[in-house]
C-alpha positions in Angstrom: 31.3 -16.1 50.0 34.4 -16.2 47.9 32.2 -18.0 45.2 29.5 -15.3 45.4 32.1 -12.6 44.9 33.8 -14.5 42.1 30.4 -15.0 40.3 29.7 -11.2 40.7 33.0 -10.3 39.4 32.5 -12.6 36.3 29.1 -11.4 35.6 29.9 -7.6 36.0 31.5 -7.2 32.7 28.4 -8.8 31.0 26.3 -5.9 31.9 28.8 -3.4 30.5 28.7 -5.2 27.2 25.0 -5.4 27.1 23.7 -4.5 23.7 20.8 -2.0 23.2 18.2 -2.6 20.6 15.4 -0.3 19.6 12.4 -0.6 17.3 10.0 1.9 15.8 6.9 2.0 13.6 7.7 3.9 10.3 4.1 4.0 9.1 2.9 5.8 12.2 5.8 8.3 12.0 5.6 9.0 8.3 1.7 9.4 8.5 2.2 12.0 11.3 4.7 14.0 9.3 3.2 17.2 7.8 5.4 16.6 4.7 3.6 13.4 4.1 0.2 15.1 4.1 1.5 17.8 1.8 3.0 15.2 -0.6 -0.3 13.3 -0.8 -2.2 16.4 -1.5 0.3 17.3 -4.3 0.2 13.9 -5.7 -3.6 13.8 -5.7 -3.6 17.2 -7.5 -1.1 15.9 -10.1 -3.2 12.7 -10.7 -6.4 14.7 -11.1 -4.6 17.0 -13.7 -3.4 14.0 -15.6 -7.0 12.5 -15.5 -8.4 15.7 -16.8 -5.9 15.8 -19.7 -6.6 12.3 -20.6 -10.4 12.8 -20.4 -10.0 15.9 -22.8 -8.1 13.6 -25.2 -10.7 10.9 -25.0 -13.4 13.3 -25.5 -11.7 14.7 -28.6 -11.2 11.1 -29.8 -14.9 10.2 -29.2 -15.9 13.3 -31.1 -13.7 12.7 -34.1 -14.8 9.0 -34.2 -18.4 10.0 -34.1 -17.9 12.5 -37.0 -16.0 9.9 -39.0 -18.7 7.3 -38.5 -21.4 9.8 -39.7 -19.4 10.9 -42.8 -17.7 7.5 -43.6 -20.1 6.4 -46.3 -19.7 9.7 -48.2 -15.9 9.9 -48.0 -13.5 9.2 -50.7 -11.1 6.3 -50.2 -8.0 8.4 -49.6 -9.8 10.9 -47.2 -11.4 7.9 -45.3 -7.9 6.2 -45.0 -6.4 9.6 -43.8 -9.1 10.0 -41.2 -8.7 6.5 -39.9 -4.9 7.0 -39.6 -5.7 10.2 -37.6 -8.0 8.3 -35.2 -5.5 5.6 -34.9 -2.7 8.1 -34.2 -4.9 9.9 -31.6 -5.7 6.7 -29.9 -2.0 5.7 -29.7 -1.2 9.2 -28.2 -3.9 8.6 -25.6 -2.3 5.4 -24.6 1.2 6.8 -24.6 0.1 9.8 -22.6 -1.6 7.5 -20.1 1.7 5.4 -19.7 3.8 8.6 -19.5 1.4 10.1 -16.8 1.6 6.9 -14.8 5.4 6.8 -14.9 5.6 10.6 -13.9 3.3 10.0 -11.0 5.3 7.2 -9.8 8.5 9.1 -10.0 6.9 12.1 -8.2 5.7 9.8 -5.5 9.1 8.1 -5.1 10.9 11.5 -4.9 8.5 12.9 -2.4 8.6 9.7 -0.2 12.3 9.5 -0.4 12.7 13.0 1.0 10.4 12.2 3.8 12.1 8.8 4.5 15.5 10.4 4.5 14.4 13.0 7.0 13.1 10.2 9.3 16.2 8.0 8.9 18.4 10.9 9.8 16.6 11.4 13.2 16.8 7.7 13.7 20.5 7.7 13.2 20.8 10.7 15.7 18.7 8.7 18.2 20.7 5.6 17.7 24.0 7.3 18.3 22.8 9.4 21.2 21.2 6.4 22.9 24.0 3.9 22.0 21.8 1.6 20.2 23.3 -1.3 18.4 20.1 -1.8 16.2 17.0 0.2 15.6 14.5 -2.0 13.5 11.3 -1.0 11.8 8.4 -3.2 13.0 6.7 -2.6 9.6 9.6 -4.0 7.7 8.6 -7.5 8.2 11.0 -8.4 11.0 9.7 -11.8 12.2 9.9 -11.1 15.9 10.8 -8.1 18.1 10.8 -8.7 21.9 9.3 -5.6 23.4 10.9 -6.4 26.7 14.4 -6.6 25.3 14.0 -3.8 22.8 13.0 -0.2 23.4 10.3 1.4 21.4 11.7 4.7 20.1 8.8 5.8 18.0 7.9 8.5 20.4 11.4 9.7 20.5 11.6 10.0 16.8 8.2 11.9 16.6 9.3 14.2 19.3 12.7 14.9 17.6 10.7 15.6 14.3 8.5 18.0 16.2 5.3 15.8 15.8 4.1 15.7 19.4 
């Protein structure tokens, strides 16, 4: 009996020091957020606008190139060289515009996603502090293994706190 009491007394502090772990699925949370849907729509509209601008520039280039090809044989050398330079410049502007648009689209995407991610992370911190979690890990971040019996899935708690359920 003394041994049993001694063992219980020795093991009792271990339960006090047990660490709490949590996990969540960020992809499920982010895709459920209305801000994500709004951001996706805005990014699609921006991409469409950029594509329309590029199409307009390419149409202008095609028109000028076709005109040049028709008139090429009848043009003086200096006029022909000037028109070729104009076509080359227009083609370079199209390429530069495409690159600028891609960079702007990527930057806009990063900014919008950062705001969404920050909002989610703030809620995760609140849940972690309120629930006394040592770690809360994202299962989509490539964590090699998460024991669902030793770790609590806090995805539903995060969604609830964000007002998604």
